[in-house]
Steps between C-alpha positions, in 0.01 A plus 500: 500500500218472750337826389525400135349158571212658697439742212455196276253338741720283722372435850743456791427272792740429783425189702648182638447231237437143602416354161495560125334305220532576132345397171570639155226761538477562875730558799357455851674624813383390845560732798355543849328815364326308222549341159619708204451393140654657192645443156851601607694457821819684597681375809724758665646305789797721577851373554791533736852471370632317804416396852549755777835491674495793742331552834212738429486440126165317493346717771573823312412392147280781374590720800847602389632180340444459127637278226403727209614860463288559191192373686554679831756777442247784502396404856845614615492846343743734678630225731840341547496134395730199496558258212684175572715342230766576247386346174317650205159459665602682817658781296191534281276517808729756667505719188122481466452600864700820445192633315311506830739472793732759650779246558560135406754303704621201302622230740732240347700211647806573288721800431381536140177442310437178309282687251605552140762770458262757350233434765754524783643825364154654456399397852813625675494827309149588618504773767215345701655152525743433786671159503564318827774248419591172672176510692196284569158573645460306825154617608210721398404739781158647571387834630211580732262513201563134413685585179866457409714776649850361433713194429780370718805452278829328577830565328623159384867595538505688831191350666383850590122542510290809434145602422407644162168684498 
């Protein structure tokens, strides 16, 4: 979308915004870098689906933690990754990641997926997806390079803990 918009003359500016004023014919954006005026204004503020719940989650956002496989999947080409969840969204993300990743471990709190039947079947049938049942991520672990190297996972039935790279 960005390339297409640029081809049609759109200009991209990234800045902290501290004020906006609009009239029918003009939009004004106030930033520490200056004032920008235009006929059209598109605000792309980003979004997070939920607040962080794991030690390390905020610290590693963008350095191994992601909330969007379609946005960030290509960054993990050839790597082993973890997807947490068991619903349709988690299954869709896991399936998408198989295009890039060598292995996708799907960690789920239960012993079966909550996803729709067809989505669950498609996910579990994929050779690159390995489910880890009755499990929860307890902590995100870092390597010497400051990026995610593994997650510490506990089995909710046995209490056993292990690291998944």
